[in-house]
NULUMVO-889788 format. One line per 5 residues: number of its first residue (from 1); their letters; for each residue x, y, z of N, C-alpha, C, O. Coordinates in steps of 0.2 Angstrom, whole numbers, always signed. Each point is the difference from the previous one (the first is absolute). Layout:
N
NUM = a = X Y Z X Y Z X Y Z X Y Z ~ ...
This chain:
228
1 = xxxxx = -319 -38 -384 -1 +6 +7 +4 +5 +1 +6 -2 -2 ~ -7 +9 +6 +4 +5 +1 -2 -4 +7 -4 -4 +2 ~ +12 +8 +2 +4 -5 +5 -4 +5 +6 -2 +6 -2 ~ +0 -9 +6 -4 +2 +7 +3 +8 +1 +5 +1 -3 ~ -7 +3 +5 +3 +7 +1 +7 -2 +7 +6 +1 -1
6 = xxxxx = -9 -4 +9 +4 -2 +3 +5 -4 -2 +6 +2 +2 ~ -6 -8 -6 +4 -4 -3 +5 +4 -3 +6 -1 +2 ~ -8 +5 -6 +6 +5 -6 +4 +4 +4 +6 -1 -2 ~ -9 +5 +7 +4 +3 +6 +4 -4 +1 +6 +0 -3 ~ -9 -7 +7 +10 -4 +4 +3 -2 -6 +6 -2 +1
11 = xxxxx = -10 +1 -8 +4 -2 -6 +6 +8 -3 +6 +1 -3 ~ -8 +3 +5 +2 +6 +0 +8 +0 +2 +5 -1 -2 ~ -9 +1 +8 +8 -1 +7 +4 -4 -2 +6 +1 -1 ~ -9 -8 -1 +6 -5 -1 +5 +3 -5 +6 +0 -1 ~ -11 +3 -3 +4 +0 -7 +4 +6 +2 +6 -1 -1
16 = xxxxx = -7 +6 +5 +4 +7 +1 +6 -4 +2 +6 +0 -3 ~ -6 -3 +7 +6 -6 +6 +5 -2 -7 +6 +2 -1 ~ -10 -6 -4 +4 -4 -3 +4 +4 -4 +5 -2 -3 ~ -8 +10 +1 +4 +3 -5 +6 +4 +4 +5 +3 -4 ~ -7 -2 +12 +7 +2 +0 +5 -4 +3 +5 +2 +2
21 = xxxxx = -6 -8 -2 +4 -6 +2 +5 +1 -6 +6 +1 +0 ~ -11 -2 -7 +4 +2 -6 +4 +8 -1 +6 +1 -1 ~ -9 +1 +2 +6 +6 +2 +9 -2 +3 +6 +0 -2 ~ -9 -2 +9 +5 +2 +2 +5 -8 +2 +6 -1 +3 ~ -10 -5 -7 +4 -6 +2 +4 -1 -8 +5 -4 -1
26 = xxxxx = -9 +7 -3 +1 +0 -7 +5 +5 -1 +1 +0 -6 ~ +2 +5 +11 +6 +3 -2 -4 +6 -5 +4 +4 -3 ~ -10 -3 +1 -1 +6 -2 +3 +8 +4 +3 +0 +5 ~ -3 +4 -10 +0 +5 +5 -4 +8 -6 -3 -2 -5 ~ +6 +8 +7 -5 +5 +0 +3 +0 -7 +5 +0 -2
31 = xxxxx = -13 +3 -3 +3 +1 -7 -1 -8 -5 -1 +0 -6 ~ +2 -6 +10 +0 -6 -4 -9 -1 -3 -3 +6 +1 ~ -1 -11 -4 -6 +1 -2 -2 -6 +1 +4 -4 -4 ~ -9 +1 +7 -4 -6 +4 -3 -2 -6 -1 +4 -5 ~ -2 -11 +5 +0 -3 -4 -8 +3 -3 -3 +5 +2
36 = xxxxx = +2 -10 -6 -7 +6 -5 -7 -3 +6 +0 -4 +4 ~ -4 +7 -6 -7 -2 +4 -1 -8 -3 -1 -4 +4 ~ +1 +3 -10 -1 -6 +0 +5 -8 +4 -1 -5 +4 ~ +7 +8 -6 +4 -3 +5 +1 -3 +6 +1 -6 +2 ~ -3 +15 +3 -4 -2 +5 -4 -7 +2 +2 -6 +2
41 = xxxxx = -9 +10 -5 -4 -7 -1 +1 -6 +1 -3 -3 +5 ~ +9 +0 -10 +1 -6 -2 +5 -3 +7 -1 -5 +3 ~ +6 +10 -3 +3 -1 +3 -3 -2 +10 +2 -3 +5 ~ -7 +7 -6 -1 +0 +7 -10 -3 +2 -3 +0 +5 ~ +1 -2 -13 -3 -3 +3 -6 +4 +0 -5 -3 +2
46 = xxxxx = +4 +10 -4 -6 +6 +2 -2 +2 -5 +4 +0 -5 ~ -11 +3 +5 -3 +2 -4 +2 +6 -4 +3 +4 +4 ~ -4 +0 -10 +0 +5 +0 -2 +5 +5 +5 +4 +2 ~ -11 -3 +1 -5 +6 +4 +6 -1 +5 +3 +6 +1 ~ +1 -11 +3 +2 -2 +6 +6 +3 -3 +0 +6 +2
51 = xxxxx = +5 -7 -6 +6 +4 -2 -2 +8 -2 +6 +2 -2 ~ -9 +1 +2 -2 +5 -1 +0 +2 +7 +6 +3 +2 ~ -10 -3 +2 +1 +1 +6 +4 +1 +5 +1 +5 +4 ~ +4 -11 -6 +6 -1 +5 +6 +5 -4 +5 +2 +2 ~ -9 +0 -8 +6 +5 -5 -1 +8 +6 +4 +3 +3
56 = xxxxx = -12 -3 -5 -3 +7 +4 +4 +3 +6 +2 +6 +0 ~ -2 -14 +6 +1 +1 +6 +8 +3 -1 +2 +6 +2 ~ +3 -11 -4 +6 +5 -1 +1 +3 -3 +6 +1 +0 ~ -8 +3 -5 +1 +6 -1 -1 +8 +5 +2 +6 +0 ~ -9 -11 +5 -2 +6 +4 +8 -2 +6 +3 +5 +2
61 = xxxxx = -1 -10 -2 +4 -1 +4 +6 +4 +0 +4 +3 +4 ~ -3 -2 -12 +6 +5 -1 +6 -5 -4 +5 +2 -2 ~ -9 -9 +3 +6 -5 -4 +0 +0 -9 +5 -1 -3 ~ -9 +1 +1 +0 -1 -7 -5 +5 -4 -5 +3 +3 ~ +8 -2 -10 -5 +7 -2 +2 -3 -9 +5 -1 -3
66 = xxxxx = -12 +2 +2 -1 -2 -6 +3 +4 -4 +0 +6 +1 ~ +3 -8 -7 +2 +3 -6 -2 +1 -8 +4 -3 -4 ~ -9 +7 +1 -3 -3 -7 +7 -3 -2 +6 +1 +1 ~ -11 -8 -7 +6 -4 -2 +7 -2 +3 +6 -2 -3 ~ -8 +2 +9 +8 -3 +4 -5 -5 +7 +2 -6 +2
71 = xxxxx = -6 +7 -1 -2 -3 +4 +1 +3 +8 +0 +6 +1 ~ +0 -10 +5 +0 +0 +6 +8 -2 +1 +3 -5 -1 ~ -2 +13 +4 +10 +2 +1 -1 +0 +9 -4 +3 +2 ~ +10 -5 +2 +1 +1 +3 +2 +7 +2 +3 +3 -4 ~ -3 +0 +10 +1 +7 +3 -2 -1 +8 -3 -4 +3
76 = xxxxx = +9 +9 -1 -4 +0 +8 +0 +7 +3 +3 +3 +3 ~ -9 -3 -5 -4 +7 +4 -4 -2 +7 -5 +3 +1 ~ +8 -8 +1 -6 -1 +6 +3 +5 +7 -5 +1 +3 ~ +9 +2 -2 +1 +3 +5 -6 +6 +0 -4 +1 +4 ~ +4 +4 -13 -2 +5 -4 -9 -3 +4 -4 +2 +5
81 = xxxxx = +3 -7 -8 -8 -4 +1 +0 -1 +8 -6 -3 +1 ~ +8 +3 +5 +0 +2 +4 +0 +6 +5 -4 +1 +4 ~ +8 +2 -6 -1 +9 -3 -7 +4 -1 -2 +5 +3 ~ +0 -10 -7 -10 +2 -3 -1 +0 +6 -1 +5 +3 ~ +2 -14 +0 -7 -3 +4 +0 +5 +7 -5 +2 +2
86 = xxxxx = +11 -2 +0 +1 +5 +6 -3 +7 +0 -2 +2 +5 ~ +3 +2 -10 -3 +4 -1 -9 +2 -1 -3 +5 +1 ~ +3 -13 -4 -11 +3 -1 +0 -2 +6 -5 -4 +0 ~ +9 +3 +7 -2 -2 +6 +1 +4 +6 -2 -2 +5 ~ +5 +8 -7 +3 +5 +1 -5 +8 +2 +2 +4 +3
91 = xxxxx = -9 -6 -5 -5 +6 -1 +1 +6 +6 +0 +6 +0 ~ +0 -11 +6 -1 +4 +7 +6 -5 +4 +2 -5 -1 ~ -1 +11 +5 +5 -2 +4 -3 +1 +8 -1 +6 +2 ~ +1 -11 +4 -3 +1 +5 +7 +2 +7 +6 -1 +0 ~ -8 +1 +2 +3 -2 +8 +4 -4 -2 +6 +1 -2
96 = xxxxx = -11 -9 +3 +2 -6 -1 +5 -2 -6 +2 -5 +1 ~ +0 +9 -5 +3 +0 -6 +6 +0 +0 +4 -4 +0 ~ -3 +13 +3 +6 +5 +4 +5 -6 +6 +6 +0 +1 ~ -12 -3 +2 +4 -2 +5 +5 -10 -4 +6 -2 +1 ~ -10 +1 -4 +2 -8 -5 +3 +3 -6 +2 -5 -3
101 = xxxxx = +1 +11 +1 +5 +0 -5 +6 +3 +4 +5 -2 +0 ~ -8 +7 +4 +6 +2 +5 +5 -5 +3 +6 -1 +1 ~ -12 -2 +1 +5 -7 +2 +3 -4 -2 +4 -4 +2 ~ -6 +5 -8 +4 -6 -6 +6 +5 -1 +6 -3 +0 ~ -6 +7 +0 +6 +6 -5 +5 -2 +7 +6 +0 -2
106 = xxxxx = -7 +0 +8 +2 +1 +6 +6 -6 +0 +6 +1 +2 ~ -9 -7 -4 +3 -5 +0 +8 +0 -5 +5 -2 +1 ~ -9 +5 -7 +6 +2 -5 +4 +4 +2 +6 -2 +1 ~ -6 +11 +0 +1 +4 +2 +3 +0 +7 +6 +2 +1 ~ -8 -4 +3 +1 +1 +6 +5 -9 +5 +5 -1 +3
111 = xxxxx = -9 -3 -5 +3 -8 +2 +5 +1 -3 +4 -2 +4 ~ -2 +3 -9 +5 -4 -5 +8 +3 +0 +5 -2 -3 ~ -7 +7 +8 +6 +4 +1 +5 -3 -1 +5 +4 -2 ~ -4 -11 +5 +9 -1 +2 +1 -1 -10 +6 +0 -2 ~ -11 -2 -2 +2 -3 -6 +1 +6 -4 +4 +0 -5
116 = xxxxx = -7 +8 +7 -1 +3 -4 +8 +5 +4 +4 +3 -3 ~ -3 -4 +8 +8 +1 +4 +5 -1 -3 +4 +4 -1 ~ -5 -13 -2 +7 -4 -1 +0 +0 -8 +4 -2 -4 ~ -11 +6 +2 +3 +2 -11 +0 +7 -2 +0 +2 -6 ~ -1 +3 +11 -2 +7 -3 +9 +2 -2 +4 -3 +2
121 = xxxxx = -3 +6 -5 +3 +3 -4 +1 +8 +0 -5 +3 -1 ~ +11 +0 +1 +2 +7 -2 -5 +4 -6 -2 +6 +0 ~ +1 -10 -5 -4 -1 -4 -7 +0 +0 -3 +3 -5 ~ +1 -6 +8 -8 -1 +3 -1 +4 +5 -6 +0 +2 ~ +10 +5 +1 -2 +5 +5 +0 +7 -5 -4 +4 +0
126 = xxxxx = +10 -5 -4 -2 +7 -5 -6 +0 -5 -3 +5 -3 ~ +2 -11 +3 -8 -1 -6 -6 +4 +4 -4 +4 -2 ~ +4 -7 +9 -5 +1 +5 -1 +7 +2 -5 +2 +1 ~ +13 +2 -1 -4 +6 +1 -2 +4 -6 -3 +5 +0 ~ +5 -8 -6 +0 +4 -8 -8 -2 +1 -3 +5 +3
131 = xxxxx = +0 -11 -4 -7 +2 -1 -3 +2 +6 -6 +2 +0 ~ +10 -3 +7 -6 +6 +6 +1 +7 -3 -5 +3 -1 ~ +11 +0 -1 +0 +7 -3 -7 +3 -4 -3 +5 +2 ~ +1 -10 -9 -3 +0 -3 -9 +2 +4 -5 +4 -2 ~ +4 -7 +7 -3 +3 +2 -3 +11 +3 -5 +2 +0
136 = xxxxx = +12 -1 +1 +0 +8 -1 -2 +2 -5 +0 +6 +0 ~ -1 -10 -7 -4 +3 -5 -4 -2 -3 -1 +2 -5 ~ -2 -7 +6 -7 -3 +0 -6 +6 -1 +0 +5 +4 ~ -5 -6 -9 -6 +6 -2 -4 -1 +3 -3 +5 +1 ~ +1 -10 +1 -6 -4 +3 +1 -4 +4 +4 -4 -1
141 = xxxxx = -9 +3 +5 -1 -6 +5 +4 -8 -4 +6 -2 +0 ~ -11 +1 -5 +1 -6 -7 +5 +1 +2 +2 -4 +4 ~ +4 +9 -8 +7 -3 -2 +3 +0 +6 +4 -5 +0 ~ -4 +9 +6 +3 -2 +7 -2 -9 +1 +5 -4 +1 ~ -9 +1 -2 -2 -4 +5 +4 -4 -4 +4 -3 +3
146 = xxxxx = -4 +1 -11 +3 -3 -6 +9 +1 +3 +3 -5 +1 ~ -1 +9 +1 +7 +2 +3 -1 -3 +6 +6 -1 +1 ~ -9 +0 +4 +1 -2 +6 -2 -8 -1 +4 -5 +3 ~ -8 +4 -6 +0 -9 -3 +6 -2 -2 +2 -6 +1 ~ +3 +10 -5 +5 -3 -5 +7 +1 +4 +5 -2 -2
151 = xxxxx = -6 +6 +9 +5 +0 +3 +0 -6 +8 +5 +0 +4 ~ -11 -3 -3 -2 -5 +2 +3 -10 -4 +2 -5 +2 ~ -4 +7 -8 +1 -1 -4 +7 -4 -1 +2 -6 +0 ~ +1 +11 +1 +8 +2 -2 +3 -4 +7 +5 -4 +0 ~ -8 +5 +4 +2 -3 +9 +0 -6 +0 +4 -3 +3
156 = xxxxx = -7 -1 -6 -5 -7 +0 +6 -1 -4 +4 -4 +3 ~ -2 +7 -10 +4 -5 -5 +6 +1 +5 +2 -6 +1 ~ +1 +8 +2 +5 -2 +3 +2 -5 +3 +6 -1 +1 ~ -13 -5 +1 +1 -5 +4 +4 -7 -4 +4 -4 +2 ~ -6 +7 -10 +3 -3 -7 -5 -7 +0 +3 -6 -1
161 = xxxxx = -10 +6 +1 -4 -8 -2 -5 +5 -4 -3 +5 +1 ~ +3 -7 -5 -6 +4 -9 -8 -5 +3 -6 +1 -2 ~ +8 -6 +8 -8 -3 +0 -2 +7 +4 -4 +4 -2 ~ +7 -4 +10 -2 +4 +3 -1 +8 -3 -5 +3 +2 ~ +8 +0 -5 -3 +6 -5 -5 +1 -6 -3 +5 -2
166 = xxxxx = +3 -11 +1 -5 -1 -6 -9 -1 +6 -5 +4 +0 ~ +7 -8 +5 -5 +2 +4 -2 +6 +3 -6 -1 +3 ~ +10 +7 -2 +1 +5 +4 -5 +5 -6 -5 +3 +0 ~ +10 -6 -8 -5 +6 -4 -6 -5 -1 -3 +4 -3 ~ +0 -9 +3 -6 +0 -2 -5 +4 +5 -6 +1 -1
171 = xxxxx = +9 +2 +7 -5 +2 +7 +3 +8 -3 +1 +4 +4 ~ -1 -2 -8 +1 +8 -2 -6 +4 +0 +0 +5 +3 ~ -6 -9 -7 -6 +3 +1 -1 +3 +6 +1 +6 +1 ~ -4 -10 +5 -2 +2 +6 +5 +4 +4 -1 +6 +2 ~ +7 -10 -3 +6 +4 +3 -1 +8 -1 -1 +4 +4
176 = xxxxx = +2 -2 -10 -4 +8 -4 -6 +1 +4 +1 +5 +3 ~ -5 -7 -3 -4 +0 +2 -1 +5 +9 -4 +4 +2 ~ +8 -9 +0 -1 +2 +7 +7 +7 +2 +1 +3 +5 ~ +3 -4 -10 +5 +6 +0 -6 +6 -1 +0 +4 +4 ~ -5 -5 -10 -3 +8 -2 -4 -1 +5 -2 +6 +2
181 = xxxxx = -1 -11 +2 -6 +2 +4 +5 +5 +7 -3 +5 +2 ~ +7 -7 +1 +3 +1 +7 +5 +8 -3 +1 +3 +5 ~ +0 -1 -11 +4 +4 -2 -1 +7 -4 -1 -2 -6 ~ +1 +8 +6 -1 +4 -5 +10 +0 -1 +4 -3 +2 ~ -5 +9 -9 +6 +2 -5 +4 +2 +7 +5 -3 +2
186 = xxxxx = -8 +7 +2 +3 +4 +2 +5 -4 +7 +5 +2 +2 ~ -9 -9 -1 +4 -5 +5 +5 -4 -2 +5 -3 +3 ~ -7 +2 -11 +5 -3 -2 +8 +2 -2 +5 -4 -1 ~ -5 +12 +0 +4 +3 +0 +5 +3 +6 +5 +3 +0 ~ -10 -5 +3 +3 +1 +9 +3 -5 +6 +5 -2 +1
191 = xxxxx = -13 +0 +1 +2 -6 +4 +5 -9 -5 +4 -4 -1 ~ -9 +7 -1 +2 -9 -5 +7 +1 -4 +3 -5 -1 ~ -1 +11 +0 +6 +1 -3 +4 -3 +8 +3 -5 +2 ~ -2 +12 +2 +4 +0 +6 +0 -7 +3 +5 -3 +1 ~ -12 -1 +0 +1 -6 +3 +3 -6 -3 +4 -4 +3
196 = xxxxx = -4 +2 -11 +5 -4 -6 +8 +4 +1 +5 -2 -1 ~ -6 +7 +2 +11 +3 +0 +1 -3 +6 +5 -3 +0 ~ -9 +4 +7 +1 -4 +8 +3 -8 -2 +5 -3 +2 ~ -10 -1 -6 +0 -5 -1 +7 -3 -4 +3 -5 +1 ~ -3 +10 -5 +6 -4 -3 +7 +2 +2 +4 -3 +0
201 = xxxxx = -4 +10 +4 +5 +2 +4 +4 -6 +6 +5 -1 +2 ~ -12 -4 -1 +2 -5 +6 +3 -6 -4 +3 -4 +3 ~ -5 +5 -9 +3 -7 -5 +7 +1 +0 +5 -3 +1 ~ -5 +11 -4 +7 +1 +0 +7 +1 +8 +6 -1 -1 ~ -11 +3 +7 +4 -2 +5 +1 -9 +2 +4 -3 +4
206 = xxxxx = -8 +1 -6 +0 -6 +2 -3 -3 +7 +1 -6 +3 ~ -5 +12 -2 -4 -2 +6 -7 -3 +1 -5 +3 -1 ~ +5 -9 +3 -6 -6 -2 -5 +2 +4 -6 -2 -1 ~ +7 +4 +4 -6 +3 +10 -3 +8 -5 -6 +1 +0 ~ +10 +3 -3 -5 +7 -1 -3 -3 -8 -5 +2 -3
211 = xxxxx = +9 -6 +0 -5 -2 -7 -6 -2 +2 -5 +2 -2 ~ +6 -9 +9 -8 -3 -2 -4 +5 +4 -6 -1 +0 ~ +9 +6 +4 -6 +4 +2 -3 +5 -5 -6 -1 -1 ~ +8 +5 +0 +1 +4 -6 -6 -3 -6 -5 +2 -1 ~ +8 -7 -1 -5 -4 -4 -6 +0 +2 -4 +3 -3
216 = xxxxx = +4 -9 +9 -7 +0 +3 -3 +4 +1 -6 -2 +0 ~ +7 +9 +2 -4 +5 +1 -3 +4 -8 -5 +2 -2 ~ +11 -3 -1 -4 +1 -7 -4 -2 -3 -4 +4 -4 ~ +3 -10 +4 -4 -2 -2 -7 -3 +4 -5 -2 -4 ~ +4 +3 +10 -6 +3 +4 -3 +5 +3 -3 +0 +5
221 = xxxxx = +7 +7 -11 -2 +5 +2 -7 +1 -2 -3 +3 +5 ~ +1 -5 -11 -9 +2 -4 -3 -5 +4 -5 -2 -4 ~ +5 -1 +11 -4 -3 +1 -6 +5 +0 -5 -1 -3 ~ +7 +6 +7 -6 +5 +2 -7 +2 -4 -6 +2 +1 ~ +10 -3 -9 -4 +1 -7 -5 -5 +0 -6 +2 -2
226 = xxx = +7 -6 +3 -5 -5 +0 -4 -3 +4 +1 -2 +6 ~ -9 +1 -9 -4 -1 +8 -4 -8 -2 +0 -3 -5 ~ -5 +1 +10 -2 -7 -1 -3 +2 -6 -4 -4 -4
Protein backbone atom coordinates (compact mmCIF):
# COMPACT_ATOMS: atom_id res chain seq x y z
CA UNK A 1 0.00 0.00 0.00
CA UNK A 2 1.32 3.44 -0.94
CA UNK A 3 2.06 5.90 1.84
CA UNK A 4 -0.52 8.69 2.25
CA UNK A 5 0.88 12.01 0.91
CA UNK A 6 0.90 13.74 4.31
CA UNK A 7 2.58 10.77 5.94
CA UNK A 8 5.19 10.55 3.19
CA UNK A 9 5.93 14.27 3.44
CA UNK A 10 6.65 14.06 7.16
CA UNK A 11 8.69 10.91 6.57
CA UNK A 12 10.74 12.72 3.93
CA UNK A 13 11.45 15.63 6.30
CA UNK A 14 12.47 13.19 9.01
CA UNK A 15 14.75 11.30 6.62
CA UNK A 16 16.36 14.54 5.45
CA UNK A 17 17.18 15.32 9.09
CA UNK A 18 18.62 11.82 9.53
CA UNK A 19 20.84 12.17 6.46
CA UNK A 20 22.05 15.61 7.53
CA UNK A 21 22.91 14.18 10.94
CA UNK A 22 24.71 11.31 9.21
CA UNK A 23 26.81 13.82 7.29
CA UNK A 24 27.68 16.04 10.26
CA UNK A 25 28.07 13.39 12.95
CA UNK A 26 29.66 10.80 10.68
CA UNK A 27 32.53 13.07 9.76
CA UNK A 28 31.58 13.08 6.08
CA UNK A 29 32.93 15.95 4.01
CA UNK A 30 32.58 17.47 0.55
CA UNK A 31 33.42 14.85 -2.07
CA UNK A 32 32.47 11.85 0.08
CA UNK A 33 29.77 9.47 -1.10
CA UNK A 34 26.55 8.84 0.79
CA UNK A 35 25.26 5.29 1.34
CA UNK A 36 23.37 3.83 -1.61
CA UNK A 37 19.60 4.10 -1.92
CA UNK A 38 19.25 0.50 -0.73
CA UNK A 39 21.53 1.12 2.25
CA UNK A 40 19.60 4.24 3.25
CA UNK A 41 16.32 2.30 3.04
CA UNK A 42 17.69 -0.40 5.32
CA UNK A 43 19.48 1.94 7.72
CA UNK A 44 16.50 4.23 8.33
CA UNK A 45 13.64 1.85 7.62
CA UNK A 46 12.36 4.04 4.80
CA UNK A 47 10.71 3.21 1.48
CA UNK A 48 12.42 3.90 -1.84
CA UNK A 49 10.05 6.73 -2.73
CA UNK A 50 10.79 8.43 0.58
CA UNK A 51 14.54 8.09 0.04
CA UNK A 52 14.29 9.47 -3.50
CA UNK A 53 12.23 12.47 -2.39
CA UNK A 54 14.66 13.14 0.46
CA UNK A 55 17.55 13.08 -2.01
CA UNK A 56 15.71 15.50 -4.29
CA UNK A 57 15.29 17.88 -1.36
CA UNK A 58 18.98 17.63 -0.47
CA UNK A 59 19.88 18.34 -4.10
CA UNK A 60 17.65 21.42 -4.01
CA UNK A 61 19.41 22.55 -0.83
CA UNK A 62 22.76 22.21 -2.59
CA UNK A 63 23.97 19.51 -0.19
CA UNK A 64 24.27 16.48 -2.50
CA UNK A 65 24.73 15.76 -6.19
CA UNK A 66 23.89 12.47 -7.85
CA UNK A 67 26.63 11.34 -10.25
CA UNK A 68 26.33 8.46 -12.74
CA UNK A 69 27.91 5.20 -11.53
CA UNK A 70 28.98 6.91 -8.29
CA UNK A 71 25.71 7.77 -6.58
CA UNK A 72 25.04 10.64 -4.21
CA UNK A 73 28.10 12.74 -3.42
CA UNK A 74 28.28 15.47 -0.79
CA UNK A 75 28.72 19.00 -2.16
CA UNK A 76 28.36 22.47 -0.67
CA UNK A 77 26.37 24.77 -2.93
CA UNK A 78 24.05 26.05 -0.22
CA UNK A 79 25.00 29.68 -0.75
CA UNK A 80 24.40 29.38 -4.49
CA UNK A 81 20.95 27.90 -3.87
CA UNK A 82 20.09 30.69 -1.44
CA UNK A 83 21.35 33.20 -4.01
CA UNK A 84 19.07 31.68 -6.67
CA UNK A 85 16.09 31.83 -4.32
CA UNK A 86 16.79 35.46 -3.47
CA UNK A 87 17.08 36.29 -7.19
CA UNK A 88 13.69 34.74 -7.87
CA UNK A 89 12.04 36.80 -5.14
CA UNK A 90 13.34 40.22 -6.23
CA UNK A 91 11.41 40.79 -9.46
CA UNK A 92 10.44 44.30 -8.30
CA UNK A 93 11.84 46.60 -5.64
CA UNK A 94 9.43 48.75 -3.62
CA UNK A 95 10.12 51.60 -1.23
CA UNK A 96 9.57 49.17 1.64
CA UNK A 97 12.16 46.83 0.14
CA UNK A 98 14.59 49.73 -0.22
CA UNK A 99 14.15 50.72 3.44
CA UNK A 100 14.55 47.12 4.64
CA UNK A 101 17.61 46.32 2.53
CA UNK A 102 19.41 49.61 3.09
CA UNK A 103 18.58 49.38 6.78
CA UNK A 104 20.21 45.96 6.92
CA UNK A 105 23.20 47.25 4.99
CA UNK A 106 23.49 50.10 7.50
CA UNK A 107 23.80 47.55 10.30
CA UNK A 108 26.76 46.02 8.49
CA UNK A 109 28.40 49.05 6.92
CA UNK A 110 27.59 51.82 9.41
CA UNK A 111 26.85 50.35 12.85
CA UNK A 112 29.84 47.99 12.62
CA UNK A 113 32.26 50.91 12.22
CA UNK A 114 34.24 49.98 15.34
CA UNK A 115 35.06 46.55 13.90
CA UNK A 116 35.91 48.09 10.53
CA UNK A 117 38.23 50.66 12.06
CA UNK A 118 39.89 48.05 14.29
CA UNK A 119 40.62 45.72 11.38
CA UNK A 120 41.12 47.91 8.31
CA UNK A 121 44.66 47.83 6.89
CA UNK A 122 46.58 49.87 4.35
CA UNK A 123 46.05 47.01 1.87
CA UNK A 124 42.28 47.19 2.42
CA UNK A 125 42.28 50.92 1.76
CA UNK A 126 44.39 50.51 -1.38
CA UNK A 127 42.04 47.79 -2.66
CA UNK A 128 38.97 49.96 -2.02
CA UNK A 129 40.52 52.87 -3.93
CA UNK A 130 41.42 50.54 -6.80
CA UNK A 131 37.92 49.06 -7.07
CA UNK A 132 36.38 52.52 -6.88
CA UNK A 133 38.54 53.77 -9.77
CA UNK A 134 37.01 51.06 -11.96
CA UNK A 135 33.75 53.04 -11.87
CA UNK A 136 35.41 55.60 -14.12
CA UNK A 137 35.93 53.00 -16.86
CA UNK A 138 32.56 51.23 -16.73
CA UNK A 139 30.84 51.15 -20.14
CA UNK A 140 27.28 50.51 -18.97
CA UNK A 141 25.20 51.08 -15.85
CA UNK A 142 25.11 47.31 -15.28
CA UNK A 143 28.92 47.15 -15.39
CA UNK A 144 29.09 50.09 -12.99
CA UNK A 145 26.64 48.47 -10.57
CA UNK A 146 28.83 45.35 -10.52
CA UNK A 147 31.81 47.51 -9.56
CA UNK A 148 29.70 49.37 -6.99
CA UNK A 149 28.68 46.07 -5.39
CA UNK A 150 32.29 44.84 -5.39
CA UNK A 151 33.32 48.01 -3.57
CA UNK A 152 30.82 47.40 -0.79
CA UNK A 153 31.61 43.67 -0.68
CA UNK A 154 35.30 44.48 -0.29
CA UNK A 155 34.41 46.85 2.55
CA UNK A 156 32.32 44.22 4.34
CA UNK A 157 35.19 41.73 3.88
CA UNK A 158 37.35 43.96 6.09
CA UNK A 159 35.41 42.66 9.10
CA UNK A 160 36.86 39.20 8.48
CA UNK A 161 33.56 37.41 9.12
CA UNK A 162 32.79 34.87 6.39
CA UNK A 163 29.19 34.33 7.52
CA UNK A 164 28.43 38.06 7.27
CA UNK A 165 30.12 38.25 3.88
CA UNK A 166 28.14 35.26 2.58
CA UNK A 167 24.84 36.78 3.72
CA UNK A 168 25.79 40.07 2.06
CA UNK A 169 26.54 38.29 -1.21
CA UNK A 170 23.15 36.56 -1.13
CA UNK A 171 21.60 40.03 -1.21
CA UNK A 172 23.38 40.93 -4.46
CA UNK A 173 20.32 40.63 -6.77
CA UNK A 174 18.19 43.09 -4.82
CA UNK A 175 21.10 45.43 -4.05
CA UNK A 176 21.90 45.54 -7.78
CA UNK A 177 18.27 46.38 -8.56
CA UNK A 178 18.37 49.22 -6.05
CA UNK A 179 21.59 50.56 -7.57
CA UNK A 180 20.30 50.38 -11.13
CA UNK A 181 16.98 52.01 -10.29
CA UNK A 182 18.57 54.90 -8.42
CA UNK A 183 21.61 55.58 -10.62
CA UNK A 184 22.65 56.17 -14.22
CA UNK A 185 26.07 55.47 -15.73
CA UNK A 186 26.88 59.16 -15.27
CA UNK A 187 25.81 59.02 -11.60
CA UNK A 188 28.08 56.03 -10.97
CA UNK A 189 31.13 57.76 -12.47
CA UNK A 190 30.55 61.08 -10.70
CA UNK A 191 28.44 61.04 -7.53
CA UNK A 192 28.99 57.41 -6.52
CA UNK A 193 32.70 57.57 -7.29
CA UNK A 194 33.10 60.74 -5.21
CA UNK A 195 31.09 59.37 -2.28
CA UNK A 196 33.10 56.14 -2.26
CA UNK A 197 36.35 58.12 -2.31
CA UNK A 198 35.21 60.20 0.66
CA UNK A 199 34.22 57.06 2.58
CA UNK A 200 37.64 55.48 2.01
CA UNK A 201 39.34 58.73 3.00
CA UNK A 202 37.51 58.69 6.36
CA UNK A 203 38.81 55.16 6.93
CA UNK A 204 42.31 56.27 6.06
CA UNK A 205 42.07 59.26 8.42
CA UNK A 206 40.52 57.07 11.12
CA UNK A 207 37.65 59.53 11.41
CA UNK A 208 34.85 57.42 12.84
CA UNK A 209 32.23 60.16 13.00
CA UNK A 210 32.79 61.26 9.40
CA UNK A 211 32.72 57.64 8.22
CA UNK A 212 29.32 56.99 9.81
CA UNK A 213 27.86 60.17 8.34
CA UNK A 214 29.27 59.62 4.85
CA UNK A 215 28.23 55.97 4.65
CA UNK A 216 24.72 56.54 6.02
CA UNK A 217 24.14 59.40 3.58
CA UNK A 218 25.45 57.25 0.74
CA UNK A 219 23.12 54.34 1.53
CA UNK A 220 20.07 56.58 1.97
CA UNK A 221 20.63 58.67 -1.17
CA UNK A 222 18.42 56.66 -3.51
CA UNK A 223 15.26 56.76 -1.37
CA UNK A 224 13.50 59.35 -3.54
CA UNK A 225 13.62 57.01 -6.55
CA UNK A 226 11.30 54.50 -4.89
CA UNK A 227 7.54 54.83 -4.56
CA UNK A 228 5.08 52.92 -2.39
